[in-house]
All heavy atoms as TSV, in Angstrom:
chain	resi	resn	atom	element	x	y	z
A	1	MET	N	N	166.394	67.500	76.503
A	1	MET	CA	C	166.388	66.806	75.231
A	1	MET	C	C	165.003	66.962	74.599
A	1	MET	O	O	163.988	66.697	75.216
A	1	MET	CB	C	166.696	65.333	75.480
A	1	MET	CG	C	166.664	64.500	74.243
A	1	MET	SD	S	167.229	62.850	74.685
A	1	MET	CE	C	166.353	61.926	73.496
A	2	MET	N	N	164.985	67.387	73.365
A	2	MET	CA	C	163.729	67.594	72.647
A	2	MET	C	C	163.500	66.429	71.691
A	2	MET	O	O	164.409	66.004	70.995
A	2	MET	CB	C	163.791	68.893	71.844
A	2	MET	CG	C	163.864	70.140	72.680
A	2	MET	SD	S	162.273	70.562	73.382
A	2	MET	CE	C	161.359	70.977	71.931
A	3	LEU	N	N	162.277	65.951	71.680
A	3	LEU	CA	C	161.900	64.909	70.737
A	3	LEU	C	C	161.360	65.602	69.495
A	3	LEU	O	O	160.491	66.450	69.580
A	3	LEU	CB	C	160.827	64.002	71.341
A	3	LEU	CG	C	160.262	62.922	70.434
A	3	LEU	CD1	C	161.356	61.914	70.085
A	3	LEU	CD2	C	159.119	62.215	71.110
A	4	GLU	N	N	161.894	65.265	68.346
A	4	GLU	CA	C	161.457	65.874	67.108
A	4	GLU	C	C	161.050	64.790	66.142
A	4	GLU	O	O	161.871	63.938	65.829
A	4	GLU	CB	C	162.591	66.711	66.516
A	4	GLU	CG	C	162.204	67.603	65.370
A	4	GLU	CD	C	161.133	68.622	65.722
A	4	GLU	OE1	O	161.167	69.215	66.800
A	4	GLU	OE2	O	160.246	68.799	64.904
A	5	PRO	N	N	159.878	64.710	65.692
A	5	PRO	CA	C	158.729	65.573	65.943
A	5	PRO	C	C	158.153	65.332	67.336
A	5	PRO	O	O	158.357	64.266	67.918
A	5	PRO	CB	C	157.728	65.175	64.866
A	5	PRO	CG	C	158.103	63.796	64.463
A	5	PRO	CD	C	159.569	63.664	64.721
A	6	PRO	N	N	157.421	66.300	67.867
A	6	PRO	CA	C	156.861	66.170	69.219
A	6	PRO	C	C	155.892	64.982	69.334
A	6	PRO	O	O	155.214	64.626	68.379
A	6	PRO	CB	C	156.109	67.485	69.430
A	6	PRO	CG	C	156.629	68.410	68.400
A	6	PRO	CD	C	157.110	67.579	67.263
A	7	MET	N	N	155.828	64.408	70.514
A	7	MET	CA	C	154.984	63.242	70.758
A	7	MET	C	C	153.514	63.536	70.453
A	7	MET	O	O	152.822	62.707	69.877
A	7	MET	CB	C	155.140	62.769	72.205
A	7	MET	CG	C	154.323	61.537	72.539
A	7	MET	SD	S	154.764	60.068	71.589
A	7	MET	CE	C	156.303	59.639	72.346
A	8	ASN	N	N	153.034	64.732	70.816
A	8	ASN	CA	C	151.623	65.037	70.558
A	8	ASN	C	C	151.318	65.082	69.063
A	8	ASN	O	O	150.218	64.751	68.642
A	8	ASN	CB	C	151.187	66.329	71.258
A	8	ASN	CG	C	151.940	67.547	70.776
A	8	ASN	OD1	O	152.899	67.448	70.028
A	8	ASN	ND2	N	151.520	68.704	71.249
A	9	GLU	N	N	152.297	65.450	68.261
A	9	GLU	CA	C	152.127	65.436	66.799
A	9	GLU	C	C	152.017	63.994	66.290
A	9	GLU	O	O	151.221	63.696	65.402
A	9	GLU	CB	C	153.309	66.147	66.142
A	9	GLU	CG	C	153.153	66.392	64.669
A	9	GLU	CD	C	154.319	67.186	64.110
A	9	GLU	OE1	O	154.692	68.219	64.720
A	9	GLU	OE2	O	154.858	66.771	63.069
A	10	LEU	N	N	152.807	63.109	66.862
A	10	LEU	CA	C	152.750	61.697	66.477
A	10	LEU	C	C	151.431	61.069	66.923
A	10	LEU	O	O	150.821	60.295	66.187
A	10	LEU	CB	C	153.926	60.930	67.085
A	10	LEU	CG	C	155.307	61.325	66.566
A	10	LEU	CD1	C	156.391	60.682	67.412
A	10	LEU	CD2	C	155.464	60.957	65.107
A	11	LEU	N	N	150.978	61.436	68.121
A	11	LEU	CA	C	149.740	60.873	68.642
A	11	LEU	C	C	148.497	61.433	67.950
A	11	LEU	O	O	147.411	60.883	68.094
A	11	LEU	CB	C	149.660	61.059	70.156
A	11	LEU	CG	C	150.663	60.210	70.939
A	11	LEU	CD1	C	150.612	60.561	72.422
A	11	LEU	CD2	C	150.424	58.726	70.729
A	12	ASP	N	N	148.657	62.507	67.180
A	12	ASP	CA	C	147.557	62.987	66.340
A	12	ASP	C	C	147.306	62.014	65.196
A	12	ASP	O	O	146.200	61.921	64.679
A	12	ASP	CB	C	147.878	64.368	65.749
A	12	ASP	CG	C	147.787	65.473	66.775
A	12	ASP	OD1	O	147.184	65.256	67.841
A	12	ASP	OD2	O	148.331	66.567	66.501
A	13	GLN	N	N	148.342	61.273	64.808
A	13	GLN	CA	C	148.254	60.333	63.691
A	13	GLN	C	C	147.900	58.919	64.132
A	13	GLN	O	O	147.324	58.155	63.369
A	13	GLN	CB	C	149.586	60.292	62.925
A	13	GLN	CG	C	150.040	61.619	62.379
A	13	GLN	CD	C	149.097	62.150	61.324
A	13	GLN	OE1	O	148.507	61.393	60.568
A	13	GLN	NE2	N	148.934	63.462	61.295
A	14	VAL	N	N	148.300	58.558	65.359
A	14	VAL	CA	C	148.119	57.201	65.883
A	14	VAL	C	C	147.404	57.305	67.233
A	14	VAL	O	O	147.773	58.142	68.052
A	14	VAL	CB	C	149.492	56.504	66.056
A	14	VAL	CG1	C	149.335	55.089	66.541
A	14	VAL	CG2	C	150.277	56.534	64.753
A	15	PRO	N	N	146.397	56.467	67.481
A	15	PRO	CA	C	145.568	56.636	68.679
A	15	PRO	C	C	146.233	56.339	70.029
A	15	PRO	O	O	145.755	56.809	71.049
A	15	PRO	CB	C	144.397	55.693	68.450
A	15	PRO	CG	C	144.824	54.745	67.404
A	15	PRO	CD	C	145.876	55.426	66.607
A	16	SER	N	N	147.317	55.570	70.075
A	16	SER	CA	C	147.932	55.264	71.370
A	16	SER	C	C	149.441	55.096	71.216
A	16	SER	O	O	149.946	54.831	70.131
A	16	SER	CB	C	147.345	53.980	71.963
A	16	SER	OG	O	147.796	52.846	71.242
A	17	ARG	N	N	150.133	55.253	72.332
A	17	ARG	CA	C	151.595	55.088	72.314
A	17	ARG	C	C	151.984	53.657	71.947
A	17	ARG	O	O	152.958	53.435	71.240
A	17	ARG	CB	C	152.180	55.448	73.678
A	17	ARG	CG	C	152.114	56.912	73.975
A	17	ARG	CD	C	152.589	57.202	75.399
A	17	ARG	NE	N	152.358	58.586	75.718
A	17	ARG	CZ	C	153.342	59.449	75.974
A	17	ARG	NH1	N	154.584	59.051	75.980
A	17	ARG	NH2	N	153.054	60.702	76.237
A	18	TYR	N	N	151.210	52.708	72.442
A	18	TYR	CA	C	151.489	51.304	72.143
A	18	TYR	C	C	151.417	51.061	70.636
A	18	TYR	O	O	152.305	50.456	70.045
A	18	TYR	CB	C	150.485	50.412	72.874
A	18	TYR	CG	C	150.629	48.948	72.552
A	18	TYR	CD1	C	151.624	48.188	73.148
A	18	TYR	CD2	C	149.794	48.331	71.626
A	18	TYR	CE1	C	151.784	46.844	72.843
A	18	TYR	CE2	C	149.940	46.996	71.313
A	18	TYR	CZ	C	150.930	46.257	71.922
A	18	TYR	OH	O	151.094	44.938	71.609
A	19	MET	N	N	150.361	51.563	70.011
A	19	MET	CA	C	150.212	51.378	68.576
A	19	MET	C	C	151.297	52.149	67.817
A	19	MET	O	O	151.801	51.685	66.805
A	19	MET	CB	C	148.833	51.823	68.104
A	19	MET	CG	C	148.606	51.523	66.622
A	19	MET	SD	S	146.975	51.997	66.053
A	19	MET	CE	C	146.023	50.660	66.741
A	20	LEU	N	N	151.673	53.308	68.329
A	20	LEU	CA	C	152.732	54.097	67.704
A	20	LEU	C	C	154.032	53.307	67.633
A	20	LEU	O	O	154.685	53.258	66.589
A	20	LEU	CB	C	152.939	55.404	68.475
A	20	LEU	CG	C	154.086	56.293	68.002
A	20	LEU	CD1	C	153.848	56.767	66.579
A	20	LEU	CD2	C	154.267	57.466	68.943
A	21	VAL	N	N	154.394	52.669	68.730
A	21	VAL	CA	C	155.626	51.868	68.758
A	21	VAL	C	C	155.553	50.743	67.733
A	21	VAL	O	O	156.508	50.503	66.988
A	21	VAL	CB	C	155.870	51.298	70.175
A	21	VAL	CG1	C	156.978	50.257	70.164
A	21	VAL	CG2	C	156.194	52.410	71.135
A	22	ASN	N	N	154.415	50.082	67.661
A	22	ASN	CA	C	154.259	48.978	66.711
A	22	ASN	C	C	154.300	49.447	65.267
A	22	ASN	O	O	154.945	48.824	64.420
A	22	ASN	CB	C	152.960	48.215	66.988
A	22	ASN	CG	C	153.063	47.388	68.239
A	22	ASN	OD1	O	154.039	46.680	68.446
A	22	ASN	ND2	N	152.062	47.492	69.090
A	23	VAL	N	N	153.625	50.551	64.977
A	23	VAL	CA	C	153.590	51.083	63.612
A	23	VAL	C	C	154.982	51.522	63.177
A	23	VAL	O	O	155.430	51.208	62.072
A	23	VAL	CB	C	152.581	52.253	63.516
A	23	VAL	CG1	C	152.737	53.024	62.225
A	23	VAL	CG2	C	151.166	51.738	63.669
A	24	VAL	N	N	155.682	52.246	64.048
A	24	VAL	CA	C	157.025	52.729	63.715
A	24	VAL	C	C	157.986	51.555	63.535
A	24	VAL	O	O	158.775	51.528	62.586
A	24	VAL	CB	C	157.543	53.720	64.780
A	24	VAL	CG1	C	159.025	54.004	64.597
A	24	VAL	CG2	C	156.746	55.013	64.716
A	25	ALA	N	N	157.910	50.559	64.402
A	25	ALA	CA	C	158.805	49.401	64.295
A	25	ALA	C	C	158.562	48.636	62.996
A	25	ALA	O	O	159.515	48.261	62.307
A	25	ALA	CB	C	158.618	48.472	65.487
A	26	GLN	N	N	157.296	48.432	62.656
A	26	GLN	CA	C	156.977	47.704	61.427
A	26	GLN	C	C	157.463	48.481	60.204
A	26	GLN	O	O	158.073	47.904	59.294
A	26	GLN	CB	C	155.475	47.464	61.327
A	26	GLN	CG	C	155.086	46.698	60.077
A	26	GLN	CD	C	153.583	46.447	59.994
A	26	GLN	OE1	O	152.793	47.113	60.654
A	26	GLN	NE2	N	153.205	45.490	59.192
A	27	ARG	N	N	157.215	49.786	60.177
A	27	ARG	CA	C	157.637	50.593	59.027
A	27	ARG	C	C	159.156	50.660	58.949
A	27	ARG	O	O	159.735	50.616	57.848
A	27	ARG	CB	C	157.028	51.999	59.122
A	27	ARG	CG	C	157.393	52.880	57.962
A	27	ARG	CD	C	156.866	52.339	56.642
A	27	ARG	NE	N	157.350	53.158	55.552
A	27	ARG	CZ	C	157.941	52.681	54.465
A	27	ARG	NH1	N	158.041	51.374	54.277
A	27	ARG	NH2	N	158.376	53.492	53.542
A	28	ALA	N	N	159.838	50.751	60.084
A	28	ALA	CA	C	161.310	50.792	60.094
A	28	ALA	C	C	161.888	49.498	59.530
A	28	ALA	O	O	162.865	49.522	58.777
A	28	ALA	CB	C	161.820	51.041	61.510
A	29	ARG	N	N	161.273	48.353	59.862
A	29	ARG	CA	C	161.730	47.080	59.297
A	29	ARG	C	C	161.544	47.062	57.781
A	29	ARG	O	O	162.402	46.573	57.055
A	29	ARG	CB	C	160.990	45.910	59.945
A	29	ARG	CG	C	161.491	45.589	61.346
A	29	ARG	CD	C	160.937	44.267	61.860
A	29	ARG	NE	N	159.488	44.273	62.003
A	29	ARG	CZ	C	158.823	44.680	63.083
A	29	ARG	NH1	N	159.497	45.097	64.129
A	29	ARG	NH2	N	157.511	44.638	63.130
A	30	GLN	N	N	160.426	47.603	57.309
A	30	GLN	CA	C	160.188	47.669	55.862
A	30	GLN	C	C	161.229	48.541	55.178
A	30	GLN	O	O	161.750	48.180	54.117
A	30	GLN	CB	C	158.787	48.227	55.575
A	30	GLN	CG	C	157.655	47.318	55.973
A	30	GLN	CD	C	156.301	48.005	55.864
A	30	GLN	OE1	O	156.209	49.232	55.755
A	30	GLN	NE2	N	155.236	47.218	55.917
A	31	ILE	N	N	161.543	49.682	55.768
A	31	ILE	CA	C	162.538	50.600	55.199
A	31	ILE	C	C	163.908	49.941	55.152
A	31	ILE	O	O	164.608	49.993	54.140
A	31	ILE	CB	C	162.590	51.912	56.004
A	31	ILE	CG1	C	161.290	52.702	55.811
A	31	ILE	CG2	C	163.798	52.752	55.630
A	31	ILE	CD1	C	161.128	53.877	56.764
A	32	ALA	N	N	164.307	49.297	56.250
A	32	ALA	CA	C	165.619	48.642	56.314
A	32	ALA	C	C	165.710	47.513	55.299
A	32	ALA	O	O	166.733	47.361	54.611
A	32	ALA	CB	C	165.878	48.121	57.719
A	33	SER	N	N	164.659	46.746	55.165
A	33	SER	CA	C	164.642	45.633	54.226
A	33	SER	C	C	164.727	46.135	52.784
A	33	SER	O	O	165.485	45.590	51.975
A	33	SER	CB	C	163.378	44.809	54.425
A	33	SER	OG	O	163.326	43.755	53.500
A	34	ALA	N	N	163.973	47.170	52.468
A	34	ALA	CA	C	163.998	47.726	51.116
A	34	ALA	C	C	165.379	48.285	50.789
A	34	ALA	O	O	165.874	48.112	49.666
A	34	ALA	CB	C	162.945	48.812	50.973
A	35	SER	N	N	166.011	48.927	51.753
A	35	SER	CA	C	167.347	49.472	51.550
A	35	SER	C	C	168.359	48.360	51.307
A	35	SER	O	O	169.212	48.460	50.421
A	35	SER	CB	C	167.765	50.302	52.760
A	35	SER	OG	O	169.109	50.695	52.649
A	36	GLU	N	N	168.249	47.302	52.099
A	36	GLU	CA	C	169.165	46.170	51.947
A	36	GLU	C	C	168.969	45.482	50.600
A	36	GLU	O	O	169.940	45.141	49.917
A	36	GLU	CB	C	168.947	45.176	53.081
A	36	GLU	CG	C	169.969	44.059	53.114
A	36	GLU	CD	C	169.775	43.165	54.315
A	36	GLU	OE1	O	169.506	43.674	55.411
A	36	GLU	OE2	O	169.897	41.935	54.130
A	37	ASP	N	N	167.708	45.286	50.201
A	37	ASP	CA	C	167.414	44.622	48.932
A	37	ASP	C	C	167.896	45.430	47.728
A	37	ASP	O	O	168.381	44.869	46.748
A	37	ASP	CB	C	165.915	44.351	48.788
A	37	ASP	CG	C	165.410	43.302	49.763
A	37	ASP	OD1	O	166.242	42.581	50.367
A	37	ASP	OD2	O	164.173	43.225	49.946
A	38	SER	N	N	167.767	46.754	47.806
A	38	SER	CA	C	168.140	47.605	46.676
A	38	SER	C	C	169.628	47.950	46.672
A	38	SER	O	O	170.153	48.379	45.651
A	38	SER	CB	C	167.322	48.899	46.688
A	38	SER	OG	O	167.678	49.692	47.799
A	39	GLY	N	N	170.264	47.800	47.818
A	39	GLY	CA	C	171.679	48.126	47.912
A	39	GLY	C	C	171.941	49.613	48.082
A	39	GLY	O	O	173.081	50.060	48.017
A	40	ILE	N	N	170.893	50.387	48.288
A	40	ILE	CA	C	171.036	51.827	48.464
A	40	ILE	C	C	171.163	52.120	49.957
A	40	ILE	O	O	170.262	51.785	50.734
A	40	ILE	CB	C	169.815	52.575	47.886
A	40	ILE	CG1	C	169.692	52.299	46.395
A	40	ILE	CG2	C	169.935	54.075	48.155
A	40	ILE	CD1	C	168.419	52.830	45.772
A	41	PRO	N	N	172.264	52.758	50.377
A	41	PRO	CA	C	172.431	53.047	51.813
A	41	PRO	C	C	171.480	54.148	52.267
A	41	PRO	O	O	171.119	55.045	51.498
A	41	PRO	CB	C	173.890	53.503	51.920
A	41	PRO	CG	C	174.251	53.965	50.551
A	41	PRO	CD	C	173.398	53.188	49.585
A	42	LEU	N	N	171.072	54.064	53.524
A	42	LEU	CA	C	170.180	55.065	54.107
A	42	LEU	C	C	170.995	56.232	54.652
A	42	LEU	O	O	172.091	56.052	55.167
A	42	LEU	CB	C	169.356	54.447	55.239
A	42	LEU	CG	C	168.401	53.334	54.839
A	42	LEU	CD1	C	167.798	52.686	56.073
A	42	LEU	CD2	C	167.308	53.886	53.938
A	43	THR	N	N	170.437	57.441	54.544
A	43	THR	CA	C	171.102	58.621	55.091
A	43	THR	C	C	170.790	58.806	56.574
A	43	THR	O	O	171.531	59.466	57.286
A	43	THR	CB	C	170.665	59.888	54.332
A	43	THR	OG1	O	169.250	60.004	54.404
A	43	THR	CG2	C	171.095	59.807	52.877
A	44	GLU	N	N	169.672	58.234	57.016
A	44	GLU	CA	C	169.277	58.279	58.426
A	44	GLU	C	C	168.886	56.880	58.859
A	44	GLU	O	O	168.669	56.000	58.027
A	44	GLU	CB	C	168.087	59.222	58.628
A	44	GLU	CG	C	168.392	60.679	58.329
A	44	GLU	CD	C	167.230	61.568	58.688
A	44	GLU	OE1	O	166.851	61.577	59.878
A	44	GLU	OE2	O	166.712	62.233	57.785
A	45	LYS	N	N	168.744	56.685	60.163
A	45	LYS	CA	C	168.339	55.378	60.682
A	45	LYS	C	C	166.893	55.094	60.271
A	45	LYS	O	O	166.071	56.017	60.165
A	45	LYS	CB	C	168.476	55.346	62.202
A	45	LYS	CG	C	169.923	55.426	62.645
A	45	LYS	CD	C	170.038	55.349	64.142
A	45	LYS	CE	C	171.501	55.405	64.541
A	45	LYS	NZ	N	171.676	55.272	65.978
A	46	PRO	N	N	166.565	53.816	60.043
A	46	PRO	CA	C	165.202	53.461	59.631
A	46	PRO	C	C	164.122	53.936	60.599
A	46	PRO	O	O	163.051	54.370	60.169
A	46	PRO	CB	C	165.230	51.933	59.558
A	46	PRO	CG	C	166.659	51.577	59.366
A	46	PRO	CD	C	167.443	52.652	60.061
A	47	VAL	N	N	164.395	53.906	61.894
A	47	VAL	CA	C	163.397	54.344	62.881
A	47	VAL	C	C	163.133	55.841	62.728
A	47	VAL	O	O	161.984	56.290	62.785
A	47	VAL	CB	C	163.842	54.005	64.315
A	47	VAL	CG1	C	162.923	54.636	65.346
A	47	VAL	CG2	C	163.890	52.497	64.501
A	48	THR	N	N	164.176	56.618	62.498
A	48	THR	CA	C	164.011	58.055	62.302
A	48	THR	C	C	163.157	58.343	61.077
A	48	THR	O	O	162.241	59.171	61.120
A	48	THR	CB	C	165.380	58.740	62.153
A	48	THR	OG1	O	166.162	58.483	63.323
A	48	THR	CG2	C	165.245	60.241	61.955
A	49	LEU	N	N	163.433	57.636	59.993
A	49	LEU	CA	C	162.646	57.814	58.770
A	49	LEU	C	C	161.190	57.425	59.002
A	49	LEU	O	O	160.268	58.119	58.554
A	49	LEU	CB	C	163.252	56.989	57.634
A	49	LEU	CG	C	164.657	57.403	57.182
A	49	LEU	CD1	C	165.221	56.380	56.212
A	49	LEU	CD2	C	164.636	58.788	56.570
A	50	ALA	N	N	160.977	56.335	59.713
A	50	ALA	CA	C	159.619	55.865	59.994
A	50	ALA	C	C	158.856	56.867	60.863
A	50	ALA	O	O	157.677	57.146	60.609
A	50	ALA	CB	C	159.658	54.497	60.677
A	51	ILE	N	N	159.509	57.429	61.862
A	51	ILE	CA	C	158.862	58.412	62.732
A	51	ILE	C	C	158.435	59.636	61.926
A	51	ILE	O	O	157.324	60.145	62.088
A	51	ILE	CB	C	159.785	58.816	63.904
A	51	ILE	CG1	C	159.880	57.667	64.909
A	51	ILE	CG2	C	159.302	60.094	64.582
A	51	ILE	CD1	C	160.889	57.886	66.006
A	52	HIS	N	N	159.289	60.092	61.037
A	52	HIS	CA	C	158.951	61.261	60.220
A	52	HIS	C	C	157.802	60.943	59.259
A	52	HIS	O	O	156.959	61.813	59.001
A	52	HIS	CB	C	160.173	61.771	59.477
A	52	HIS	CG	C	161.142	62.476	60.379
A	52	HIS	ND1	N	160.896	63.711	60.944
A	52	HIS	CD2	C	162.359	62.102	60.837
A	52	HIS	CE1	C	161.914	64.066	61.707
A	52	HIS	NE2	N	162.817	63.100	61.666
A	53	GLU	N	N	157.758	59.733	58.741
A	53	GLU	CA	C	156.643	59.336	57.875
A	53	GLU	C	C	155.326	59.318	58.655
A	53	GLU	O	O	154.301	59.768	58.147
A	53	GLU	CB	C	156.899	57.966	57.248
A	53	GLU	CG	C	157.932	57.989	56.154
A	53	GLU	CD	C	158.132	56.625	55.512
A	53	GLU	OE1	O	157.371	55.684	55.814
A	53	GLU	OE2	O	159.067	56.505	54.691
A	54	VAL	N	N	155.350	58.804	59.876
A	54	VAL	CA	C	154.145	58.779	60.701
A	54	VAL	C	C	153.686	60.207	60.995
A	54	VAL	O	O	152.497	60.524	60.868
A	54	VAL	CB	C	154.372	57.997	62.017
A	54	VAL	CG1	C	153.219	58.202	62.981
A	54	VAL	CG2	C	154.556	56.513	61.721
A	55	ALA	N	N	154.609	61.079	61.359
A	55	ALA	CA	C	154.262	62.466	61.672
A	55	ALA	C	C	153.659	63.182	60.472
A	55	ALA	O	O	152.762	64.011	60.618
A	55	ALA	CB	C	155.492	63.222	62.171
A	56	ALA	N	N	154.126	62.829	59.270
A	56	ALA	CA	C	153.622	63.462	58.048
A	56	ALA	C	C	152.318	62.832	57.567
A	56	ALA	O	O	151.732	63.286	56.590
A	56	ALA	CB	C	154.687	63.370	56.957
A	57	GLY	N	N	151.889	61.760	58.236
A	57	GLY	CA	C	150.649	61.092	57.843
A	57	GLY	C	C	150.804	60.210	56.621
A	57	GLY	O	O	149.835	59.900	55.941
A	58	GLU	N	N	152.027	59.787	56.325
A	58	GLU	CA	C	152.310	58.972	55.151
A	58	GLU	C	C	152.147	57.473	55.394
A	58	GLU	O	O	152.250	56.690	54.452
A	58	GLU	CB	C	153.729	59.254	54.654
A	58	GLU	CG	C	153.927	60.690	54.206
A	58	GLU	CD	C	155.369	61.005	53.886
A	58	GLU	OE1	O	156.234	60.104	53.993
A	58	GLU	OE2	O	155.641	62.167	53.537
A	59	VAL	N	N	151.917	57.069	56.639
A	59	VAL	CA	C	151.775	55.661	56.977
A	59	VAL	C	C	150.318	55.382	57.304
A	59	VAL	O	O	149.725	56.037	58.157
A	59	VAL	CB	C	152.674	55.280	58.185
A	59	VAL	CG1	C	152.467	53.845	58.595
A	59	VAL	CG2	C	154.132	55.545	57.854
A	60	GLU	N	N	149.734	54.417	56.599
A	60	GLU	CA	C	148.345	54.050	56.868
A	60	GLU	C	C	148.299	52.983	57.943
A	60	GLU	O	O	149.086	52.042	57.939
A	60	GLU	CB	C	147.684	53.514	55.599
A	60	GLU	CG	C	147.337	54.609	54.639
A	60	GLU	CD	C	146.179	54.240	53.753
A	60	GLU	OE1	O	145.336	53.440	54.176
A	60	GLU	OE2	O	146.140	54.767	52.649
A	61	LEU	N	N	147.354	53.134	58.850
A	61	LEU	CA	C	147.182	52.162	59.920
A	61	LEU	C	C	146.233	51.076	59.457
A	61	LEU	O	O	145.245	51.342	58.784
A	61	LEU	CB	C	146.607	52.838	61.170
A	61	LEU	CG	C	147.395	54.012	61.720
A	61	LEU	CD1	C	146.660	54.590	62.916
A	61	LEU	CD2	C	148.780	53.572	62.108
A	62	GLU	N	N	146.534	49.848	59.859
A	62	GLU	CA	C	145.643	48.733	59.565
A	62	GLU	C	C	144.553	48.696	60.621
A	62	GLU	O	O	144.821	48.823	61.813
A	62	GLU	CB	C	146.408	47.402	59.612
A	62	GLU	CG	C	147.406	47.243	58.514
A	62	GLU	CD	C	148.128	45.917	58.613
A	62	GLU	OE1	O	147.650	45.017	59.336
A	62	GLU	OE2	O	149.173	45.785	57.984
A	63	ASN	N	N	143.328	48.518	60.190
A	63	ASN	CA	C	142.225	48.353	61.138
A	63	ASN	C	C	142.026	46.871	61.369
A	63	ASN	O	O	141.376	46.194	60.593
A	63	ASN	CB	C	140.933	48.975	60.599
A	63	ASN	CG	C	140.970	50.472	60.655
A	63	ASN	OD1	O	141.640	51.048	61.511
A	63	ASN	ND2	N	140.273	51.121	59.751
A	64	ARG	N	N	142.599	46.385	62.425
A	64	ARG	CA	C	142.479	44.963	62.761
A	64	ARG	C	C	141.367	44.778	63.760
A	64	ARG	O	O	141.363	45.386	64.814
A	64	ARG	CB	C	143.781	44.432	63.363
A	64	ARG	CG	C	144.919	44.405	62.397
A	64	ARG	CD	C	146.107	43.790	63.063
A	64	ARG	NE	N	147.246	43.797	62.158
A	64	ARG	CZ	C	148.446	43.409	62.485
A	64	ARG	NH1	N	148.679	42.965	63.702
A	64	ARG	NH2	N	149.423	43.437	61.624
A	65	ALA	N	N	140.434	43.924	63.408
A	65	ALA	CA	C	139.377	43.586	64.355
A	65	ALA	C	C	139.963	42.648	65.390
A	65	ALA	O	O	140.734	41.744	65.068
A	65	ALA	CB	C	138.209	42.924	63.635
A	66	GLU	N	N	139.610	42.874	66.632
A	66	GLU	CA	C	140.131	42.007	67.676
A	66	GLU	C	C	139.473	40.635	67.571
A	66	GLU	O	O	138.295	40.517	67.273
A	66	GLU	CB	C	139.864	42.611	69.050
A	66	GLU	CG	C	140.718	43.833	69.297
A	66	GLU	CD	C	140.724	44.209	70.767
A	66	GLU	OE1	O	140.537	43.293	71.608
A	66	GLU	OE2	O	140.911	45.371	71.060
A	67	GLU	N	N	140.282	39.620	67.805
A	67	GLU	CA	C	139.773	38.265	67.756
A	67	GLU	C	C	138.935	37.999	68.998
A	67	GLU	O	O	139.222	38.506	70.081
A	67	GLU	CB	C	140.925	37.269	67.681
A	67	GLU	CG	C	141.720	37.407	66.391
A	67	GLU	CD	C	142.874	36.423	66.332
A	67	GLU	OE1	O	142.805	35.386	67.035
A	67	GLU	OE2	O	143.804	36.675	65.592
A	68	PRO	N	N	137.885	37.223	68.873
A	68	PRO	CA	C	137.057	36.943	70.053
A	68	PRO	C	C	137.832	36.190	71.119
A	68	PRO	O	O	138.705	35.372	70.830
A	68	PRO	CB	C	135.928	36.075	69.502
A	68	PRO	CG	C	136.404	35.562	68.195
A	68	PRO	CD	C	137.446	36.535	67.701
A	69	ASP	N	N	137.536	36.493	72.354
A	69	ASP	CA	C	138.201	35.859	73.475
A	69	ASP	C	C	137.561	34.495	73.722
A	69	ASP	O	O	136.410	34.407	74.118
A	69	ASP	CB	C	138.080	36.743	74.718
A	69	ASP	CG	C	138.843	36.174	75.900
A	69	ASP	OD1	O	139.677	35.282	75.707
A	69	ASP	OD2	O	138.564	36.625	77.009
A	70	ASP	N	N	138.313	33.436	73.441
A	70	ASP	CA	C	137.758	32.093	73.642
A	70	ASP	C	C	138.209	31.484	74.961
A	70	ASP	O	O	138.000	30.307	75.194
A	70	ASP	CB	C	138.124	31.186	72.471
A	70	ASP	CG	C	139.623	31.070	72.259
A	70	ASP	OD1	O	140.399	31.695	73.005
A	70	ASP	OD2	O	140.026	30.367	71.340
A	71	GLY	N	N	138.866	32.282	75.793
A	71	GLY	CA	C	139.249	31.793	77.117
A	71	GLY	C	C	140.572	31.048	77.141
A	71	GLY	O	O	141.013	30.622	78.188
A	72	ILE	N	N	141.211	30.897	76.010
A	72	ILE	CA	C	142.495	30.197	75.953
A	72	ILE	C	C	143.619	31.227	76.083
A	72	ILE	O	O	143.645	32.218	75.374
A	72	ILE	CB	C	142.646	29.419	74.624
A	72	ILE	CG1	C	141.528	28.391	74.515
A	72	ILE	CG2	C	144.005	28.770	74.535
A	72	ILE	CD1	C	141.495	27.676	73.177
A	73	LEU	N	N	144.530	30.980	76.985
A	73	LEU	CA	C	145.648	31.892	77.173
A	73	LEU	C	C	146.857	31.454	76.424
A	73	LEU	O	O	147.250	30.427	76.245
A	73	LEU	CB	C	145.976	32.041	78.658
A	73	LEU	CG	C	144.862	32.640	79.480
A	73	LEU	CD1	C	145.275	32.686	80.942
A	73	LEU	CD2	C	144.552	34.038	79.017
């Protein structure tokens, strides 16, 4: 089974697999919501569309500063 686009192509756009999953999931939710709000059906699944957007460099990553560790779990 081939992953299209290849994982290394996706990781060129996003620094880690963990962040990749989060970015794709967030963008897929945005795509699904926009489709539902507009009433326009999608030709592909939202996750597929989001993955292709990430591979093309169309999704900007948020630079979130980590919150200081105050010892509270």
